[in-house]
C-alpha positions as CSV (number, residue, x, y, z in Angstrom):
1,M,-0.2,-0.1,-0.2
2,S,1.0,3.5,-0.7
3,G,0.8,7.0,0.5
4,G,0.7,6.2,4.0
5,L,-2.1,5.9,6.7
6,V,-5.3,7.5,6.4
7,V,-7.3,8.0,9.4
8,T,-11.2,8.4,9.4
9,I,-13.6,9.1,12.4
10,G,-17.1,8.9,12.9
11,E,-20.3,6.8,13.4
12,T,-20.8,3.6,11.7
13,L,-24.3,1.9,11.9
14,A,-25.9,-1.2,11.2
15,M,-28.4,-1.1,8.2
16,L,-31.2,-3.1,7.4
17,G,-32.5,-2.9,3.8
18,A,-35.8,-4.0,2.3
19,T,-35.2,-6.3,-0.3
20,A,-37.9,-5.3,-2.5
21,S,-39.7,-2.0,-3.4
22,G,-43.0,-0.8,-1.7
23,P,-43.8,0.5,1.8
24,L,-41.6,-0.5,4.4
25,Q,-44.2,-1.7,6.7
26,H,-45.2,-4.5,4.0
27,A,-41.5,-5.7,3.7
28,R,-41.4,-9.5,4.1
29,S,-37.6,-9.5,4.6
30,L,-34.6,-7.2,5.5
31,D,-30.7,-7.5,4.7
32,L,-28.4,-6.6,7.4
33,T,-25.2,-4.9,6.7
34,I,-23.7,-1.7,7.8
35,G,-23.1,1.9,6.7
36,G,-21.5,5.3,7.5
37,A,-20.2,8.0,5.7
38,E,-16.6,7.8,7.3
39,S,-16.6,3.7,6.8
40,N,-17.8,4.1,3.9
41,V,-14.8,6.5,2.6
42,A,-12.4,4.0,4.4
43,I,-13.6,0.9,2.3
44,A,-13.4,2.9,-0.9
45,L,-9.9,3.8,-0.2
46,A,-8.9,0.3,1.0
47,R,-10.3,-1.3,-2.1
48,L,-8.1,1.1,-4.2
49,G,-4.9,0.2,-1.9
50,T,-4.9,2.6,0.4
51,D,-3.9,2.0,4.1
52,V,-6.7,3.4,6.1
53,A,-7.9,3.0,9.8
54,W,-11.5,4.0,11.1
55,I,-12.0,5.1,15.0
56,G,-15.6,4.9,16.1
57,K,-17.7,3.8,19.0
58,V,-20.1,0.9,18.8
59,G,-22.6,-0.8,21.6
60,D,-21.2,-3.9,23.5
61,D,-23.9,-5.6,21.4
62,P,-24.3,-8.1,18.1
63,F,-24.7,-4.9,15.7
64,G,-21.6,-3.5,17.1
65,D,-19.8,-7.0,16.3
66,L,-20.8,-6.9,12.5
67,V,-19.4,-3.4,12.5
68,V,-16.2,-4.4,13.3
69,R,-16.1,-7.6,11.4
70,E,-17.1,-5.9,8.1
71,L,-14.7,-3.4,8.6
72,R,-11.9,-5.6,9.1
73,A,-13.0,-8.1,6.7
74,E,-12.7,-5.0,3.9
75,G,-9.3,-4.2,4.9
76,V,-10.0,-1.4,7.5
77,R,-8.0,-1.2,10.7
78,V,-10.7,-0.8,13.4
79,Y,-10.3,1.2,16.4
80,A,-13.7,0.5,17.9
81,V,-14.4,1.6,21.2
82,R,-17.1,-0.5,23.1
83,D,-19.5,1.2,25.0
84,A,-22.0,-1.0,27.5
85,Q,-24.4,1.7,28.0
86,A,-25.5,2.6,24.7
87,P,-26.5,0.4,21.6
88,T,-25.1,0.4,18.1
89,S,-26.8,2.9,15.7
90,L,-29.1,1.5,13.4
91,M,-30.4,2.9,10.2
92,V,-33.2,1.3,7.9
93,K,-33.5,1.6,4.0
94,E,-36.4,1.8,2.7
95,H,-37.0,1.6,-1.2
96,R,-40.2,3.1,-1.9
97,T,-40.5,3.1,-5.2
98,P,-37.8,1.3,-7.5
99,A,-36.3,4.8,-8.3
100,S,-36.3,6.2,-4.8
101,T,-34.7,5.3,-1.3
102,R,-35.3,6.8,2.1
103,V,-33.7,6.2,5.1
104,H,-34.8,6.1,8.7
105,Y,-32.4,6.8,11.6
106,Y,-32.3,5.4,15.0
107,R,-29.1,7.0,16.3
108,R,-29.7,9.7,18.8
109,G,-28.2,9.0,22.3
110,N,-26.6,5.8,20.7
111,A,-22.9,4.5,21.0
112,G,-21.5,6.5,17.6
113,S,-22.4,9.8,19.3
114,R,-20.5,9.3,22.4
115,L,-17.0,9.1,21.1
116,R,-15.1,11.4,23.3
117,T,-11.8,12.7,22.6
118,D,-9.8,10.5,25.4
119,D,-11.2,7.5,23.3
120,V,-9.0,8.6,20.3
121,D,-5.6,7.7,19.5
122,L,-4.6,11.1,18.9
123,D,-1.1,10.2,18.2
124,L,-2.4,7.9,15.3
125,V,-3.9,11.1,14.0
126,R,-0.5,12.9,14.3
127,G,1.0,10.2,12.6
128,A,-1.2,10.0,9.7
129,A,-0.7,10.6,6.2
130,L,-4.5,12.3,6.2
131,L,-7.2,12.9,8.4
132,H,-10.8,12.5,6.7
133,V,-13.8,13.6,8.9
134,T,-17.4,14.7,7.8
135,G,-19.9,17.1,8.8
136,I,-22.2,14.5,10.3
137,S,-20.1,13.8,13.3
138,P,-20.4,17.4,14.8
139,A,-24.1,17.3,14.3
140,L,-24.6,13.9,16.4
141,S,-23.8,15.4,19.6
142,D,-21.9,18.1,21.5
143,T,-19.5,15.4,22.6
144,M,-18.8,14.6,18.8
145,R,-18.3,18.1,18.1
146,Q,-15.6,18.3,20.6
147,T,-13.9,15.2,19.3
148,I,-13.7,16.3,15.9
149,R,-12.6,19.4,16.6
150,D,-9.9,18.3,18.7
151,A,-8.9,15.6,16.1
152,V,-8.5,17.9,13.5
153,G,-6.6,20.4,15.8
154,A,-4.2,17.9,16.7
155,A,-3.8,17.0,12.9
156,A,-3.4,20.3,11.7
157,D,-0.6,21.1,14.5
158,A,1.4,18.1,13.4
159,G,1.1,19.3,9.7
160,V,-1.4,16.4,8.9
161,P,-3.5,17.1,6.0
162,V,-7.5,17.3,6.7
163,S,-9.9,16.2,4.2
164,L,-13.5,17.3,5.4
165,D,-16.7,16.4,3.5
166,L,-19.5,18.7,4.5
167,N,-22.2,16.2,4.2
168,Y,-25.1,18.2,5.6
169,R,-27.8,15.9,7.3
170,S,-31.3,18.0,7.6
171,K,-32.6,15.5,10.3
172,L,-29.8,16.2,12.7
173,W,-29.6,20.0,12.7
174,S,-30.6,23.3,10.8
175,R,-28.8,25.2,8.3
176,E,-27.6,27.6,10.3
177,Q,-26.2,25.3,13.0
178,A,-24.5,23.7,10.1
179,A,-23.0,26.9,8.9
180,A,-21.6,27.8,11.9
181,E,-19.8,24.7,12.3
182,Y,-18.7,24.7,9.0
183,A,-17.1,28.2,9.3
184,H,-15.0,26.4,12.4
185,L,-13.8,23.8,10.3
186,L,-13.1,25.2,7.1
187,P,-9.7,26.8,7.9
188,F,-8.3,23.3,9.3
189,A,-9.3,21.7,5.9
190,D,-6.6,21.1,3.0
191,I,-9.6,19.8,0.9
192,V,-12.9,20.1,1.2
193,F,-15.6,18.0,-0.4
194,A,-19.6,19.2,-0.7
195,G,-22.5,18.9,-2.9
196,D,-23.7,22.3,-4.3
197,D,-26.3,22.9,-1.9
198,E,-23.9,22.0,1.2
199,A,-21.7,24.5,-0.2
200,A,-24.4,27.1,-0.5
201,I,-24.9,26.6,3.7
202,A,-21.5,27.2,4.1
203,V,-20.6,30.2,1.9
204,G,-24.2,31.8,2.2
205,A,-24.9,32.5,-1.4
206,E,-25.4,30.2,-4.6
207,S,-23.1,31.4,-7.1
208,G,-22.9,28.6,-9.5
209,P,-20.5,25.1,-8.9
210,L,-16.9,27.0,-9.3
211,G,-17.9,30.0,-7.6
212,L,-18.9,27.6,-4.6
213,A,-15.6,26.3,-4.8
214,H,-13.8,29.4,-4.9
215,G,-16.3,30.4,-1.7
216,L,-15.1,27.5,0.3
217,I,-11.5,28.3,-0.5
218,G,-12.2,32.2,0.9
219,A,-13.7,30.7,3.9
220,G,-10.3,28.9,4.9
221,A,-9.9,25.6,2.7
222,R,-7.1,25.0,0.8
223,D,-8.8,23.3,-2.1
224,A,-12.2,22.4,-2.9
225,V,-14.4,19.9,-4.7
226,I,-18.0,20.2,-5.8
227,K,-19.8,17.0,-6.3
228,L,-22.6,17.4,-8.7
229,G,-24.1,13.8,-9.2
230,A,-24.9,13.1,-12.4
231,H,-23.5,16.3,-13.5
232,G,-20.0,15.3,-12.7
233,A,-17.8,17.4,-10.5
234,V,-16.0,20.8,-10.4
235,A,-12.6,21.4,-8.2
236,V,-10.6,24.2,-7.6
237,V,-7.0,23.0,-6.5
238,G,-3.8,25.1,-6.1
239,G,-5.9,27.9,-7.6
240,I,-6.7,26.0,-10.7
241,E,-10.2,25.4,-12.2
242,Y,-11.3,21.9,-13.1
243,R,-14.6,20.5,-14.6
244,R,-15.3,16.3,-15.0
245,A,-18.2,15.3,-16.7
246,A,-19.9,12.1,-14.9
247,V,-20.0,8.6,-16.2
248,P,-23.6,8.1,-17.7
249,V,-25.3,4.9,-15.6
250,T,-28.8,3.9,-14.8
251,P,-28.3,3.8,-11.0
252,V,-29.8,1.0,-8.8
253,D,-29.1,2.7,-5.5
254,T,-27.4,6.4,-5.1
255,V,-26.5,6.3,-1.3
256,G,-22.9,6.1,-1.0
257,A,-21.9,7.3,-4.2
258,G,-20.7,10.5,-2.9
259,D,-18.5,8.3,-0.4
260,A,-17.0,6.4,-3.3
261,F,-16.2,9.4,-4.9
262,V,-14.3,11.0,-2.1
263,G,-12.6,7.6,-1.6
264,G,-11.3,7.6,-5.5
265,F,-10.2,11.5,-5.2
266,L,-8.3,10.8,-2.0
267,A,-6.6,7.6,-3.2
268,E,-5.3,9.2,-5.9
269,R,-4.2,12.3,-4.5
270,L,-2.4,10.1,-2.1
271,R,-0.5,8.5,-5.0
272,G,0.4,11.7,-6.2
273,E,-1.8,11.7,-9.0
274,S,-2.7,14.5,-11.1
275,V,-6.1,16.3,-10.5
276,E,-7.4,15.1,-13.9
277,T,-6.7,11.4,-12.8
278,C,-8.1,12.2,-9.3
279,L,-11.4,13.4,-10.8
280,T,-11.5,10.6,-13.4
281,T,-11.2,7.7,-10.7
282,A,-13.6,9.7,-8.2
283,V,-16.7,10.0,-11.1
284,N,-15.6,6.5,-12.0
285,A,-15.9,5.0,-8.3
286,G,-19.4,7.1,-7.8
287,A,-20.5,5.5,-10.8
288,L,-19.7,2.2,-9.8
289,A,-21.2,2.5,-6.8
290,C,-24.4,3.6,-8.0
291,L,-24.6,0.1,-9.7
292,V,-24.8,-1.8,-6.6
293,A,-27.6,-1.8,-3.6
294,G,-25.9,-0.7,-0.4
295,D,-24.1,2.1,0.7
296,W,-20.3,0.3,-0.2
297,Q,-20.4,-2.7,-1.5
298,G,-20.1,-1.3,-5.4
299,S,-17.1,0.5,-4.5
300,P,-14.6,-0.7,-7.2
301,R,-11.2,-2.2,-6.5
302,R,-8.3,-0.5,-8.9
303,D,-8.4,-3.4,-11.4
304,E,-12.1,-2.5,-12.0
305,L,-12.0,1.6,-12.4
306,G,-12.0,1.0,-16.1
307,L,-15.4,-1.3,-16.2
308,L,-17.7,1.4,-17.4
309,G,-15.3,2.1,-20.4
310,D,-14.7,5.8,-19.6
311,G,-11.0,6.4,-19.9
312,D,-8.4,4.6,-18.1
313,P,-7.8,6.0,-14.5
314,V,-6.0,2.7,-13.2
315,R,-2.6,3.6,-12.4
316,R,-0.7,0.4,-11.1
């Protein structure tokens, strides 16, 4: 593996997914797996050959066992604290129609939101090649907000690059609350990822994707990537603007595609590849993730990046 260790911090949940379309209350069976933005990125990185660790807290229960087992099976180093006082969080995915997915969360007060700074090996963070966090964690609890702030501060003090995906979740906090926390975190970010709506929360105005990327840099980030889904992505890196079209696919499940995109971009960035290659791998990874049900199951391995026939982003 190349590029050094990437450390991710966040909540991973057990996930129940309906196996057929229709109202959840009529589902006859549910598949059991896991999901979580930071661990989705960790899996995407691991599949692309990056050494990666996930830090989080899970309950002392079978769902916690599942989280640990699945991440380890994907080649992710797991630093999981067990909480005997709170259960592992749960999400339930409903396919109301073949083309739409709704996710129901059961996470408030659960183990993942109770991760404290003294649960985190900050020496691991200080020795990493990159720290990746998202805007979901600070929204979970005051405890998690402080933990992420402390980890990001420790990384910055040690000269470790910080990757931040804004990942706004309206069920967790308001746009105003999110904007305030983004303002705190962005000056620590060497690279920030955001959808256009998320970027608009952070910079307070809609000015087109590249304008939003410049706005994020003006708010303190060093580089910025705007994820546009089916419309591809734009980036401002080192002051230079980049555009990349999406790979056209007929999606099966778009949940987690943004995480695969981030993992693809970061994997190439850590290898010292060009921004063009970073974006090419990112859009290919995101497209492939859309073709498989599940938050991370469709994330590609390096030898699968050319499966859609959109150029050759593979670098061995």
